[in-house]
The first five atom37 places (N, CA, C, CB, O) and aatype in JSON, in Angstrom:
{
  "aatype": [12, 10, 15, 2, 10, 15, 5, 7, 19, 11, 9, 15, 9, 16, 1, 15, 9, 16, 16, 15, 13, 16, 5, 18, 12, 2, 15, 9, 15, 17, 15, 6, 11, 0, 13, 2, 10, 6, 3, 13, 19, 15, 7, 17, 1, 2, 18, 9, 2, 6, 15, 0, 15, 17, 18, 15, 5, 9, 15, 3, 6, 12, 11, 0, 3, 14, 19, 13, 8, 5, 6, 10, 0, 7, 11, 9, 2, 6, 19, 9, 3, 11, 9, 10, 16, 6, 14, 0, 15, 5, 6, 5, 10, 3, 5, 10, 2, 16, 10, 5, 11, 6, 10, 7, 16, 15, 18, 6, 9, 15, 4, 11, 0, 6, 0, 11, 13, 13, 9, 3, 18, 10, 16, 6, 6, 10, 11, 11, 11, 5, 15, 1],
  "atom_mask": [
    [1, 1, 1, 1, 1],
    [1, 1, 1, 1, 1],
    [1, 1, 1, 1, 1],
    [1, 1, 1, 1, 1],
    [1, 1, 1, 1, 1],
    [1, 1, 1, 1, 1],
    [1, 1, 1, 1, 1],
    [1, 1, 1, 0, 1],
    [1, 1, 1, 1, 1],
    [1, 1, 1, 1, 1],
    [1, 1, 1, 1, 1],
    [1, 1, 1, 1, 1],
    [1, 1, 1, 1, 1],
    [1, 1, 1, 1, 1],
    [1, 1, 1, 1, 1],
    [1, 1, 1, 1, 1],
    [1, 1, 1, 1, 1],
    [1, 1, 1, 1, 1],
    [1, 1, 1, 1, 1],
    [1, 1, 1, 1, 1],
    [1, 1, 1, 1, 1],
    [1, 1, 1, 1, 1],
    [1, 1, 1, 1, 1],
    [1, 1, 1, 1, 1],
    [1, 1, 1, 1, 1],
    [1, 1, 1, 1, 1],
    [1, 1, 1, 1, 1],
    [1, 1, 1, 1, 1],
    [1, 1, 1, 1, 1],
    [1, 1, 1, 1, 1],
    [1, 1, 1, 1, 1],
    [1, 1, 1, 1, 1],
    [1, 1, 1, 1, 1],
    [1, 1, 1, 1, 1],
    [1, 1, 1, 1, 1],
    [1, 1, 1, 1, 1],
    [1, 1, 1, 1, 1],
    [1, 1, 1, 1, 1],
    [1, 1, 1, 1, 1],
    [1, 1, 1, 1, 1],
    [1, 1, 1, 1, 1],
    [1, 1, 1, 1, 1],
    [1, 1, 1, 0, 1],
    [1, 1, 1, 1, 1],
    [1, 1, 1, 1, 1],
    [1, 1, 1, 1, 1],
    [1, 1, 1, 1, 1],
    [1, 1, 1, 1, 1],
    [1, 1, 1, 1, 1],
    [1, 1, 1, 1, 1],
    [1, 1, 1, 1, 1],
    [1, 1, 1, 1, 1],
    [1, 1, 1, 1, 1],
    [1, 1, 1, 1, 1],
    [1, 1, 1, 1, 1],
    [1, 1, 1, 1, 1],
    [1, 1, 1, 1, 1],
    [1, 1, 1, 1, 1],
    [1, 1, 1, 1, 1],
    [1, 1, 1, 1, 1],
    [1, 1, 1, 1, 1],
    [1, 1, 1, 1, 1],
    [1, 1, 1, 1, 1],
    [1, 1, 1, 1, 1],
    [1, 1, 1, 1, 1],
    [1, 1, 1, 1, 1],
    [1, 1, 1, 1, 1],
    [1, 1, 1, 1, 1],
    [1, 1, 1, 1, 1],
    [1, 1, 1, 1, 1],
    [1, 1, 1, 1, 1],
    [1, 1, 1, 1, 1],
    [1, 1, 1, 1, 1],
    [1, 1, 1, 0, 1],
    [1, 1, 1, 1, 1],
    [1, 1, 1, 1, 1],
    [1, 1, 1, 1, 1],
    [1, 1, 1, 1, 1],
    [1, 1, 1, 1, 1],
    [1, 1, 1, 1, 1],
    [1, 1, 1, 1, 1],
    [1, 1, 1, 1, 1],
    [1, 1, 1, 1, 1],
    [1, 1, 1, 1, 1],
    [1, 1, 1, 1, 1],
    [1, 1, 1, 1, 1],
    [1, 1, 1, 1, 1],
    [1, 1, 1, 1, 1],
    [1, 1, 1, 1, 1],
    [1, 1, 1, 1, 1],
    [1, 1, 1, 1, 1],
    [1, 1, 1, 1, 1],
    [1, 1, 1, 1, 1],
    [1, 1, 1, 1, 1],
    [1, 1, 1, 1, 1],
    [1, 1, 1, 1, 1],
    [1, 1, 1, 1, 1],
    [1, 1, 1, 1, 1],
    [1, 1, 1, 1, 1],
    [1, 1, 1, 1, 1],
    [1, 1, 1, 1, 1],
    [1, 1, 1, 1, 1],
    [1, 1, 1, 1, 1],
    [1, 1, 1, 0, 1],
    [1, 1, 1, 1, 1],
    [1, 1, 1, 1, 1],
    [1, 1, 1, 1, 1],
    [1, 1, 1, 1, 1],
    [1, 1, 1, 1, 1],
    [1, 1, 1, 1, 1],
    [1, 1, 1, 1, 1],
    [1, 1, 1, 1, 1],
    [1, 1, 1, 1, 1],
    [1, 1, 1, 1, 1],
    [1, 1, 1, 1, 1],
    [1, 1, 1, 1, 1],
    [1, 1, 1, 1, 1],
    [1, 1, 1, 1, 1],
    [1, 1, 1, 1, 1],
    [1, 1, 1, 1, 1],
    [1, 1, 1, 1, 1],
    [1, 1, 1, 1, 1],
    [1, 1, 1, 1, 1],
    [1, 1, 1, 1, 1],
    [1, 1, 1, 1, 1],
    [1, 1, 1, 1, 1],
    [1, 1, 1, 1, 1],
    [1, 1, 1, 1, 1],
    [1, 1, 1, 1, 1],
    [1, 1, 1, 1, 1],
    [1, 1, 1, 1, 1],
    [1, 1, 1, 1, 1]
  ],
  "atom_positions": [
    [[22.37, 7.5, -6.0], [22.18, 8.15, -4.72], [21.47, 7.24, -3.72], [21.39, 9.43, -4.9], [21.92, 7.05, -2.59]],
    [[20.35, 6.69, -4.18], [19.57, 5.81, -3.31], [20.42, 4.61, -2.89], [18.29, 5.33, -4.03], [20.33, 4.15, -1.75]],
    [[21.24, 4.13, -3.8], [22.06, 2.95, -3.5], [23.15, 3.26, -2.47], [22.7, 2.42, -4.77], [23.7, 2.34, -1.87]],
    [[23.47, 4.53, -2.28], [24.5, 4.9, -1.31], [23.97, 5.0, 0.12], [25.11, 6.21, -1.7], [24.75, 5.15, 1.06]],
    [[22.68, 4.91, 0.28], [22.09, 4.99, 1.62], [22.31, 3.69, 2.38], [20.58, 5.31, 1.53], [22.53, 2.64, 1.77]],
    [[22.26, 3.76, 3.69], [22.43, 2.55, 4.51], [21.29, 1.56, 4.23], [22.49, 2.91, 6.02], [20.2, 1.95, 3.79]],
    [[21.55, 0.31, 4.5], [20.54, -0.73, 4.29], [19.28, -0.43, 5.1], [21.11, -2.11, 4.68], [18.16, -0.65, 4.63]],
    [[19.46, 0.06, 6.33], [18.32, 0.38, 7.19], [17.44, 1.47, 6.61], [0.0, 0.0, 0.0], [16.22, 1.39, 6.67]],
    [[18.06, 2.5, 6.04], [17.31, 3.59, 5.43], [16.57, 3.09, 4.18], [18.25, 4.77, 5.06], [15.42, 3.44, 3.95]],
    [[17.25, 2.26, 3.38], [16.61, 1.72, 2.18], [15.4, 0.86, 2.55], [17.62, 0.89, 1.36], [14.37, 0.92, 1.88]],
    [[15.53, 0.06, 3.6], [14.4, -0.76, 4.05], [13.27, 0.14, 4.54], [14.85, -1.73, 5.18], [12.1, -0.12, 4.26]],
    [[13.61, 1.2, 5.27], [12.59, 2.13, 5.77], [11.87, 2.84, 4.63], [13.24, 3.17, 6.7], [10.67, 3.08, 4.71]],
    [[12.6, 3.18, 3.58], [11.97, 3.81, 2.42], [10.97, 2.85, 1.79], [13.04, 4.24, 1.37], [9.83, 3.23, 1.5]],
    [[11.39, 1.63, 1.58], [10.5, 0.62, 1.0], [9.27, 0.42, 1.88], [11.23, -0.72, 0.82], [8.15, 0.36, 1.38]],
    [[9.48, 0.33, 3.17], [8.36, 0.14, 4.1], [7.4, 1.33, 4.06], [8.88, -0.06, 5.54], [6.18, 1.15, 4.11]],
    [[7.94, 2.54, 3.96], [7.07, 3.72, 3.93], [6.24, 3.76, 2.65], [7.9, 5.0, 4.05], [5.07, 4.16, 2.67]],
    [[6.83, 3.35, 1.55], [6.08, 3.29, 0.29], [4.98, 2.25, 0.39], [7.02, 2.97, -0.9], [3.84, 2.5, 0.02]],
    [[5.34, 1.08, 0.9], [4.37, -0.01, 1.04], [3.22, 0.4, 1.94], [5.05, -1.27, 1.6], [2.05, 0.22, 1.59]],
    [[3.54, 0.95, 3.09], [2.51, 1.37, 4.05], [1.61, 2.44, 3.46], [3.15, 1.87, 5.34], [0.39, 2.35, 3.54]],
    [[2.21, 3.46, 2.87], [1.43, 4.56, 2.3], [0.55, 4.09, 1.15], [2.36, 5.66, 1.81], [-0.62, 4.48, 1.07]],
    [[1.09, 3.27, 0.27], [0.3, 2.79, -0.86], [-0.86, 1.94, -0.39], [1.18, 2.0, -1.84], [-1.99, 2.1, -0.86]],
    [[-0.6, 1.05, 0.54], [-1.66, 0.18, 1.05], [-2.73, 1.01, 1.77], [-1.07, -0.87, 2.01], [-3.92, 0.77, 1.58]],
    [[-2.31, 1.96, 2.58], [-3.29, 2.83, 3.26], [-4.12, 3.61, 2.25], [-2.57, 3.8, 4.22], [-5.34, 3.73, 2.4]],
    [[-3.47, 4.14, 1.23], [-4.2, 4.9, 0.21], [-5.19, 4.0, -0.51], [-3.22, 5.53, -0.8], [-6.36, 4.36, -0.67]],
    [[-4.74, 2.84, -0.95], [-5.64, 1.93, -1.67], [-6.8, 1.48, -0.78], [-4.87, 0.71, -2.18], [-7.93, 1.36, -1.25]],
    [[-6.52, 1.23, 0.5], [-7.6, 0.87, 1.42], [-8.6, 2.02, 1.54], [-7.02, 0.52, 2.82], [-9.81, 1.79, 1.61]],
    [[-8.11, 3.25, 1.55], [-8.99, 4.41, 1.7], [-9.92, 4.59, 0.51], [-8.17, 5.68, 1.89], [-10.98, 5.2, 0.64]],
    [[-9.54, 4.05, -0.64], [-10.4, 4.12, -1.83], [-11.0, 2.74, -2.15], [-9.6, 4.66, -3.05], [-11.48, 2.5, -3.26]],
    [[-10.96, 1.87, -1.17], [-11.51, 0.5, -1.31], [-10.97, -0.22, -2.54], [-13.03, 0.56, -1.38], [-11.7, -0.96, -3.21]],
    [[-9.71, -0.01, -2.83], [-9.01, -0.66, -3.94], [-9.72, -0.45, -5.28], [-8.89, -2.15, -3.66], [-9.68, -1.31, -6.15]],
    [[-10.36, 0.7, -5.44], [-11.04, 1.04, -6.69], [-10.06, 1.63, -7.69], [-12.2, 2.02, -6.43], [-9.49, 2.7, -7.45]],
    [[-9.88, 0.95, -8.81], [-8.99, 1.47, -9.85], [-9.5, 2.79, -10.39], [-8.86, 0.46, -10.99], [-8.71, 3.67, -10.73]],
    [[-10.83, 2.93, -10.48], [-11.42, 4.16, -10.99], [-11.16, 5.35, -10.06], [-12.92, 3.98, -11.19], [-11.03, 6.48, -10.53]],
    [[-11.08, 5.1, -8.78], [-10.87, 6.17, -7.81], [-9.39, 6.51, -7.63], [-11.47, 5.78, -6.47], [-9.06, 7.53, -7.01]],
    [[-8.5, 5.69, -8.16], [-7.07, 5.91, -7.97], [-6.64, 7.22, -8.61], [-6.26, 4.75, -8.54], [-6.99, 7.52, -9.75]],
    [[-5.86, 7.99, -7.85], [-5.31, 9.25, -8.34], [-3.87, 9.32, -7.86], [-6.14, 10.49, -7.85], [-3.61, 9.39, -6.66]],
    [[-2.94, 9.29, -8.79], [-1.51, 9.27, -8.45], [-1.12, 10.47, -7.6], [-0.66, 9.22, -9.71], [-0.35, 10.34, -6.65]],
    [[-1.65, 11.63, -7.93], [-1.32, 12.83, -7.16], [-1.78, 12.7, -5.71], [-1.97, 14.06, -7.81], [-1.08, 13.13, -4.79]],
    [[-2.96, 12.12, -5.5], [-3.45, 11.92, -4.14], [-2.56, 10.95, -3.38], [-4.9, 11.4, -4.16], [-2.24, 11.18, -2.21]],
    [[-2.15, 9.88, -4.05], [-1.24, 8.93, -3.4], [0.07, 9.6, -3.01], [-0.97, 7.72, -4.31], [0.52, 9.48, -1.88]],
    [[0.68, 10.32, -3.96], [1.97, 10.96, -3.7], [1.83, 11.99, -2.57], [2.51, 11.64, -4.99], [2.71, 12.1, -1.72]],
    [[0.74, 12.71, -2.57], [0.5, 13.68, -1.49], [0.41, 12.97, -0.14], [-0.79, 14.49, -1.76], [0.99, 13.42, 0.85]],
    [[-0.32, 11.87, -0.1], [-0.42, 11.08, 1.13], [0.92, 10.51, 1.56], [0.0, 0.0, 0.0], [1.24, 10.47, 2.75]],
    [[1.71, 10.08, 0.58], [3.03, 9.53, 0.9], [3.93, 10.62, 1.46], [3.67, 8.9, -0.36], [4.67, 10.39, 2.42]],
    [[3.87, 11.81, 0.86], [4.68, 12.92, 1.39], [4.29, 13.24, 2.83], [4.5, 14.18, 0.51], [5.16, 13.46, 3.68]],
    [[2.99, 13.27, 3.1], [2.55, 13.51, 4.48], [3.09, 12.43, 5.4], [1.02, 13.56, 4.56], [3.56, 12.71, 6.5]],
    [[3.01, 11.18, 4.95], [3.48, 10.06, 5.76], [4.97, 10.18, 6.07], [3.2, 8.73, 5.05], [5.38, 10.01, 7.21]],
    [[5.78, 10.49, 5.05], [7.22, 10.55, 5.3], [7.59, 11.74, 6.19], [7.99, 10.64, 3.98], [8.56, 11.67, 6.95]],
    [[6.83, 12.82, 6.09], [7.11, 13.98, 6.93], [6.68, 13.76, 8.38], [6.42, 15.19, 6.38], [7.3, 14.3, 9.29]],
    [[5.63, 12.99, 8.59], [5.07, 12.82, 9.93], [5.46, 11.5, 10.61], [3.58, 12.91, 9.86], [5.56, 11.45, 11.83]],
    [[5.67, 10.46, 9.84], [5.82, 9.13, 10.45], [7.09, 8.36, 10.08], [4.67, 8.31, 10.08], [7.43, 7.39, 10.76]],
    [[7.77, 8.76, 9.04], [8.91, 7.97, 8.57], [10.22, 8.48, 9.17], [8.98, 8.0, 7.03], [10.59, 9.64, 8.97]],
    [[10.9, 7.63, 9.89], [12.16, 8.01, 10.53], [13.27, 8.25, 9.53], [12.58, 6.94, 11.52], [14.18, 9.04, 9.8]],
    [[13.22, 7.6, 8.38], [14.32, 7.72, 7.41], [14.44, 9.13, 6.84], [14.11, 6.73, 6.29], [15.54, 9.56, 6.49]],
    [[13.33, 9.85, 6.75], [13.35, 11.14, 6.07], [14.27, 12.14, 6.78], [11.94, 11.7, 5.99], [14.95, 12.93, 6.12]],
    [[14.29, 12.1, 8.09], [15.15, 13.03, 8.84], [16.63, 12.62, 8.77], [14.7, 13.09, 10.31], [17.5, 13.41, 9.13]],
    [[16.9, 11.41, 8.32], [18.28, 10.93, 8.22], [18.95, 11.3, 6.91], [18.3, 9.43, 8.39], [20.14, 11.06, 6.72]],
    [[18.19, 11.9, 6.01], [18.72, 12.28, 4.7], [18.95, 13.78, 4.69], [17.74, 11.86, 3.55], [18.12, 14.56, 5.17]],
    [[20.09, 14.18, 4.14], [20.44, 15.6, 4.13], [19.47, 16.41, 3.27], [21.88, 15.79, 3.6], [18.85, 15.88, 2.34]],
    [[19.34, 17.68, 3.6], [18.5, 18.58, 2.81], [19.02, 18.67, 1.38], [18.44, 19.97, 3.44], [18.25, 18.82, 0.43]],
    [[20.34, 18.59, 1.23], [20.96, 18.63, -0.1], [20.47, 17.45, -0.94], [22.49, 18.61, 0.02], [20.13, 17.62, -2.11]],
    [[20.45, 16.26, -0.35], [20.0, 15.09, -1.08], [18.5, 15.21, -1.39], [20.29, 13.8, -0.27], [18.07, 14.88, -2.5]],
    [[17.72, 15.67, -0.43], [16.27, 15.83, -0.63], [15.97, 16.78, -1.79], [15.61, 16.34, 0.64], [14.94, 16.64, -2.45]],
    [[16.85, 17.74, -2.03], [16.64, 18.72, -3.09], [17.19, 18.28, -4.44], [17.27, 20.03, -2.69], [16.93, 18.93, -5.46]],
    [[17.93, 17.19, -4.48], [18.58, 16.74, -5.7], [17.58, 16.04, -6.63], [19.75, 15.78, -5.36], [16.92, 15.08, -6.22]],
    [[17.46, 16.51, -7.87], [16.53, 15.88, -8.83], [16.85, 14.41, -9.11], [16.54, 16.65, -10.14], [15.95, 13.62, -9.36]],
    [[18.13, 14.04, -9.06], [18.5, 12.64, -9.27], [17.92, 11.77, -8.16], [20.05, 12.49, -9.33], [17.43, 10.67, -8.43]],
    [[17.97, 12.25, -6.93], [17.38, 11.51, -5.81], [15.89, 11.31, -6.05], [17.62, 12.26, -4.47], [15.36, 10.21, -5.83]],
    [[15.21, 12.36, -6.49], [13.76, 12.25, -6.74], [13.45, 11.28, -7.88], [13.17, 13.64, -7.05], [12.46, 10.56, -7.84]],
    [[14.3, 11.29, -8.88], [14.12, 10.36, -10.0], [14.3, 8.92, -9.53], [15.12, 10.69, -11.14], [13.52, 8.04, -9.89]],
    [[15.33, 8.68, -8.73], [15.56, 7.33, -8.21], [14.44, 6.92, -7.26], [16.91, 7.26, -7.49], [14.02, 5.76, -7.24]],
    [[13.96, 7.86, -6.48], [12.87, 7.58, -5.55], [11.59, 7.24, -6.31], [12.63, 8.78, -4.62], [10.85, 6.34, -5.91]],
    [[11.33, 7.94, -7.4], [10.16, 7.64, -8.24], [10.28, 6.21, -8.79], [10.04, 8.67, -9.4], [9.29, 5.48, -8.84]],
    [[11.47, 5.83, -9.21], [11.69, 4.46, -9.69], [11.43, 3.45, -8.59], [0.0, 0.0, 0.0], [10.85, 2.39, -8.84]],
    [[11.87, 3.76, -7.37], [11.65, 2.86, -6.23], [10.16, 2.75, -5.92], [12.42, 3.36, -4.98], [9.67, 1.66, -5.64]],
    [[9.46, 3.86, -5.99], [8.0, 3.84, -5.75], [7.34, 2.92, -6.77], [7.4, 5.27, -5.83], [6.52, 2.08, -6.4]],
    [[7.68, 3.07, -8.03], [7.1, 2.22, -9.08], [7.42, 0.74, -8.84], [7.62, 2.64, -10.46], [6.56, -0.12, -9.0]],
    [[8.65, 0.47, -8.44], [9.08, -0.91, -8.18], [8.28, -1.52, -7.02], [10.59, -0.95, -7.86], [7.81, -2.66, -7.12]],
    [[8.13, -0.78, -5.95], [7.4, -1.3, -4.77], [5.93, -1.5, -5.1], [7.56, -0.33, -3.58], [5.35, -2.52, -4.73]],
    [[5.32, -0.53, -5.78], [3.91, -0.66, -6.14], [3.71, -1.86, -7.05], [3.4, 0.63, -6.83], [2.76, -2.62, -6.88]],
    [[4.59, -2.04, -8.02], [4.5, -3.19, -8.91], [4.57, -4.5, -8.13], [5.61, -3.14, -9.97], [3.83, -5.44, -8.41]],
    [[5.46, -4.55, -7.15], [5.59, -5.76, -6.34], [4.31, -6.03, -5.55], [6.8, -5.63, -5.39], [3.85, -7.17, -5.46]],
    [[3.74, -4.98, -4.98], [2.49, -5.14, -4.22], [1.38, -5.66, -5.13], [2.07, -3.79, -3.58], [0.66, -6.59, -4.77]],
    [[1.25, -5.06, -6.29], [0.15, -5.4, -7.19], [0.3, -6.75, -7.87], [0.02, -4.34, -8.24], [-0.67, -7.3, -8.38]],
    [[1.52, -7.29, -7.88], [1.72, -8.59, -8.54], [1.88, -9.75, -7.57], [2.93, -8.52, -9.43], [2.03, -10.89, -8.0]],
    [[1.86, -9.46, -6.26], [1.97, -10.55, -5.3], [0.6, -11.21, -5.16], [2.49, -10.03, -3.91], [-0.34, -10.58, -4.68]],
    [[0.49, -12.46, -5.58], [-0.83, -13.11, -5.59], [-1.35, -13.4, -4.18], [-0.76, -14.39, -6.38], [-0.59, -13.63, -3.24]],
    [[-2.66, -13.38, -4.07], [-3.3, -13.76, -2.82], [-3.02, -15.23, -2.56], [-4.84, -13.49, -2.86], [-2.91, -16.03, -3.49]],
    [[-2.9, -15.59, -1.29], [-2.66, -16.99, -0.93], [-3.96, -17.79, -1.11], [-2.13, -17.11, 0.53], [-5.05, -17.22, -1.15]],
    [[-3.81, -19.09, -1.2], [-5.0, -19.94, -1.32], [-5.87, -19.79, -0.07], [-4.59, -21.42, -1.52], [-7.1, -19.81, -0.17]],
    [[-5.24, -19.65, 1.08], [-5.99, -19.45, 2.33], [-6.83, -18.16, 2.25], [-5.02, -19.39, 3.54], [-7.99, -18.15, 2.66]],
    [[-6.24, -17.1, 1.73], [-6.98, -15.84, 1.58], [-8.14, -16.02, 0.61], [-6.04, -14.72, 1.09], [-9.25, -15.56, 0.88]],
    [[-7.89, -16.68, -0.5], [-8.94, -16.89, -1.5], [-10.09, -17.72, -0.93], [-8.37, -17.57, -2.75], [-11.26, -17.43, -1.18]],
    [[-9.74, -18.75, -0.17], [-10.77, -19.58, 0.46], [-11.6, -18.77, 1.45], [-10.13, -20.78, 1.17], [-12.82, -18.87, 1.49]],
    [[-10.9, -17.96, 2.25], [-11.58, -17.12, 3.24], [-12.49, -16.11, 2.54], [-10.55, -16.39, 4.14], [-13.62, -15.89, 2.98]],
    [[-12.01, -15.51, 1.47], [-12.82, -14.56, 0.71], [-14.05, -15.22, 0.11], [-11.99, -13.92, -0.4], [-15.15, -14.67, 0.17]],
    [[-13.88, -16.4, -0.46], [-15.01, -17.11, -1.03], [-16.08, -17.39, 0.01], [-14.55, -18.42, -1.67], [-17.27, -17.21, -0.25]],
    [[-15.66, -17.83, 1.19], [-16.6, -18.1, 2.27], [-17.34, -16.84, 2.68], [-15.87, -18.69, 3.48], [-18.57, -16.85, 2.8]],
    [[-16.6, -15.75, 2.88], [-17.22, -14.48, 3.28], [-18.16, -13.96, 2.2], [-16.14, -13.43, 3.58], [-19.26, -13.48, 2.5]],
    [[-17.75, -14.04, 0.96], [-18.58, -13.53, -0.13], [-19.85, -14.34, -0.3], [-17.8, -13.51, -1.43], [-20.9, -13.78, -0.62]],
    [[-19.79, -15.64, -0.09], [-21.0, -16.46, -0.16], [-21.98, -16.07, 0.92], [-20.65, -17.95, -0.05], [-23.18, -15.95, 0.68]],
    [[-21.45, -15.85, 2.13], [-22.32, -15.47, 3.26], [-22.95, -14.11, 3.06], [-21.53, -15.49, 4.55], [-24.08, -13.87, 3.49]],
    [[-22.22, -13.2, 2.43], [-22.7, -11.83, 2.29], [-23.29, -11.52, 0.91], [-21.57, -10.87, 2.56], [-23.85, -10.44, 0.7]],
    [[-23.17, -12.46, -0.01], [-23.73, -12.24, -1.34], [-22.98, -11.2, -2.15], [0.0, 0.0, 0.0], [-23.58, -10.46, -2.93]],
    [[-21.67, -11.13, -1.98], [-20.86, -10.19, -2.74], [-20.02, -10.93, -3.76], [-19.96, -9.36, -1.8], [-19.91, -12.16, -3.73]],
    [[-19.43, -10.17, -4.66], [-18.57, -10.81, -5.68], [-17.42, -9.89, -6.07], [-19.41, -11.18, -6.93], [-17.3, -9.49, -7.23]],
    [[-16.58, -9.56, -5.11], [-15.42, -8.72, -5.38], [-14.36, -9.53, -6.11], [-14.86, -8.13, -4.08], [-14.1, -10.69, -5.77]],
    [[-13.76, -8.91, -7.1], [-12.64, -9.52, -7.82], [-11.35, -9.06, -7.15], [-12.66, -9.14, -9.36], [-11.14, -7.87, -6.93]],
    [[-10.52, -10.0, -6.82], [-9.28, -9.72, -6.1], [-8.1, -9.96, -7.04], [-9.17, -10.61, -4.82], [-8.04, -10.96, -7.74]],
    [[-7.16, -9.0, -7.03], [-6.02, -9.15, -7.94], [-4.67, -9.33, -7.25], [-5.95, -7.97, -8.83], [-3.69, -9.66, -7.91]],
    [[-4.61, -9.11, -5.92], [-3.33, -9.27, -5.25], [-3.53, -9.54, -3.76], [-2.46, -8.01, -5.45], [-4.64, -9.42, -3.23]],
    [[-2.45, -9.89, -3.11], [-2.48, -10.25, -1.69], [-2.96, -9.09, -0.8], [-1.1, -10.69, -1.25], [-3.77, -9.31, 0.1]],
    [[-2.47, -7.88, -1.05], [-2.85, -6.73, -0.22], [-4.33, -6.4, -0.39], [-2.0, -5.49, -0.58], [-5.01, -6.05, 0.58]],
    [[-4.82, -6.51, -1.6], [-6.25, -6.28, -1.85], [-7.09, -7.35, -1.16], [-6.54, -6.26, -3.37], [-8.14, -7.06, -0.6]],
    [[-6.62, -8.58, -1.2], [-7.33, -9.67, -0.53], [-7.42, -9.4, 0.97], [-6.63, -11.02, -0.79], [-8.47, -9.61, 1.57]],
    [[-6.34, -8.94, 1.57], [-6.35, -8.62, 2.99], [-7.37, -7.55, 3.29], [-4.96, -8.17, 3.45], [-8.13, -7.66, 4.26]],
    [[-7.4, -6.5, 2.46], [-8.38, -5.44, 2.66], [-9.8, -6.0, 2.64], [-8.22, -4.36, 1.59], [-10.59, -5.71, 3.54]],
    [[-10.13, -6.79, 1.63], [-11.49, -7.29, 1.51], [-11.84, -8.33, 2.57], [-11.7, -7.88, 0.14], [-13.0, -8.42, 2.98]],
    [[-10.87, -9.11, 3.01], [-11.13, -10.03, 4.13], [-11.5, -9.23, 5.37], [-9.9, -10.94, 4.4], [-12.47, -9.55, 6.05]],
    [[-10.72, -8.2, 5.67], [-11.01, -7.36, 6.83], [-12.36, -6.67, 6.68], [-9.9, -6.31, 7.04], [-13.16, -6.65, 7.62]],
    [[-12.62, -6.1, 5.52], [-13.86, -5.39, 5.25], [-15.07, -6.32, 5.36], [-13.81, -4.75, 3.86], [-16.05, -5.99, 6.03]],
    [[-14.99, -7.45, 4.71], [-16.12, -8.38, 4.72], [-16.33, -9.01, 6.1], [-15.91, -9.48, 3.69], [-17.46, -9.28, 6.48]],
    [[-15.26, -9.23, 6.82], [-15.39, -9.74, 8.19], [-16.16, -8.75, 9.05], [-13.99, -10.01, 8.8], [-17.02, -9.15, 9.83]],
    [[-15.86, -7.46, 8.9], [-16.59, -6.43, 9.64], [-18.05, -6.37, 9.21], [-15.93, -5.06, 9.44], [-18.95, -6.21, 10.04]],
    [[-18.28, -6.49, 7.92], [-19.66, -6.48, 7.41], [-20.45, -7.67, 7.95], [-19.66, -6.5, 5.86], [-21.62, -7.53, 8.29]],
    [[-19.81, -8.82, 8.02], [-20.47, -10.01, 8.55], [-20.81, -9.83, 10.02], [-19.57, -11.25, 8.37], [-21.89, -10.22, 10.47]],
    [[-19.88, -9.24, 10.78], [-20.14, -8.97, 12.21], [-21.34, -8.04, 12.37], [-18.89, -8.34, 12.88], [-22.18, -8.26, 13.23]],
    [[-21.41, -7.01, 11.53], [-22.54, -6.07, 11.59], [-23.85, -6.79, 11.27], [-22.33, -4.89, 10.61], [-24.87, -6.59, 11.93]],
    [[-23.8, -7.63, 10.25], [-24.99, -8.37, 9.82], [-25.46, -9.31, 10.94], [-24.7, -9.17, 8.51], [-26.66, -9.42, 11.19]],
    [[-24.54, -9.97, 11.59], [-24.89, -10.93, 12.63], [-25.38, -10.25, 13.91], [-23.7, -11.8, 12.95], [-26.12, -10.86, 14.69]],
    [[-24.99, -9.0, 14.13], [-25.41, -8.3, 15.35], [-26.74, -7.6, 15.2], [-24.36, -7.31, 15.76], [-27.25, -7.04, 16.17]],
    [[-27.31, -7.62, 14.02], [-28.62, -6.97, 13.78], [-29.74, -7.82, 14.28], [-28.83, -6.68, 12.32], [-30.9, -7.43, 14.16]]
  ]
}
């Protein structure tokens, strides 16, 4: 079913999963202990209903089909796996090391998206520290 969708819709689905997962992980500061699959899926459902253009392009019949949901679950797993296995760049690692030395932190980074979150977070923390 998923394979029968247009290339544009398939790209939009992937993008919505990526965006929702990254937003969810950022909201829990990339804490594995805080991760809750149900919370992520709920957030993703809200995102597709409110922000994803692809959702309105799919028939209600397809949305109700269990095979579609099974394929979509597989796609979600595939996208999340890709996010979690994409390594941080050397530039990101260097930037993180510099920020962590300045702030006295020691976050362990496991992927590119997590590195981006912590670079943004630590940059803001450094700005706050410097403005005091």
